N, C-alpha and C positions, 0 to 999 in steps of 0.2 A: 504495497500499501504507498503510493506515494505520500508523503507528510507535509509538501511545501505548502507554507503559507505566502497570503502578498500580505508586505509590512504595508501599512499604512500613515502616511504622516498628517498627527494630528492636529491643523489650524481648521483656523475656518475664515475664512477668504470672505467679500461680496462680489458678488455675479453677475452678470446681464445675461438673460436667457430668455430667449424667442421662439416661435414653432406656431404649429396648431390643434387646437386645441379640438377635445371629442362631438364640439358640434361646427368645425370645421372653419373657426373664426380665429385667425391672427393672436398670438397674444404677443406681448414688452412685459419681459421684470425684473426688477433687482430681488434677485435673492441672497443667502447665504452655502454657499460649499462647504464641506467638511468632511474625512476621511478619505481627504484624496489620493490616488495611486496611481499607476501609468494603468489600471485594470477600470477606472472607472471612480464615483464620490458620491457623496448621500448630500443632495439639497436640499434648503428648508430654509422655509417660508412660502413656497407652491401656493399660488392661490388661483391659479388659474383651472380649469378645471378640463387636465390633461389626462390621458390615461397608457396602461403598463403597454409595450412594444412603437409604441410612436415615438421620432427623434425629436430629438431637442438640439439646437445652437445653445454652447456655452460660450462667453468670452470674459478672460480676465486681464483690463492691459490693452496689450494688442494680442494675447495667446483667445485662437479661438476654435473651439474642439466641438463636432457632435456626438451626444450618445442617443442614445435607445434606453428609454426609461422601463425597468424590469419592476420594481414596484416603484408604490405612492400608498401611506396613508392618513387618514382622517387628520391628520395635528400639519399635514404641508409637509413632511419628508417626505422626499423620493428619490428612490436607490437608481443612481442613470451607470452606467456601462461602456466604455468609452468601446468603438468601432477600431475595428487593427488595424487602417485605412487613416488613420486620425492620427495626427502630433499630439502630445502631451496636453493638458489645459495648464499647465503651468509656463507651458513655451518652454523646458527644458523635459527632460527623460529624470526621474530620480534612481536616485544609483540603485546599484545591483543588490547593496542588500536591502532593499527595503523590497524589493520582488519575493524573497525565497529567503527561507530558512531553512539549514540543515535538518535532518533526519534524530527525530529520537525524543 
């Protein structure tokens, strides 16, 4: 069994998100992002009516990345997964130490 875990950088930053909600209406809003990793993040304070499977653009400064929403809860938190073809959210890849931890 492979016990590698993806480490996340625990920080909270304001980001701009935009996309199309479940009613096919465009939206844009400022939310916070935390638990950022090369594979995804958690968005906090999402007010738009988004649904799982939808794509959302996330921008922090000049860095812009597209994510797929994998879960959302009623308190406005959404788990997002980075698309394989996209650049890391913060504009640089996290060091490999943040990607894997040895087995044990």
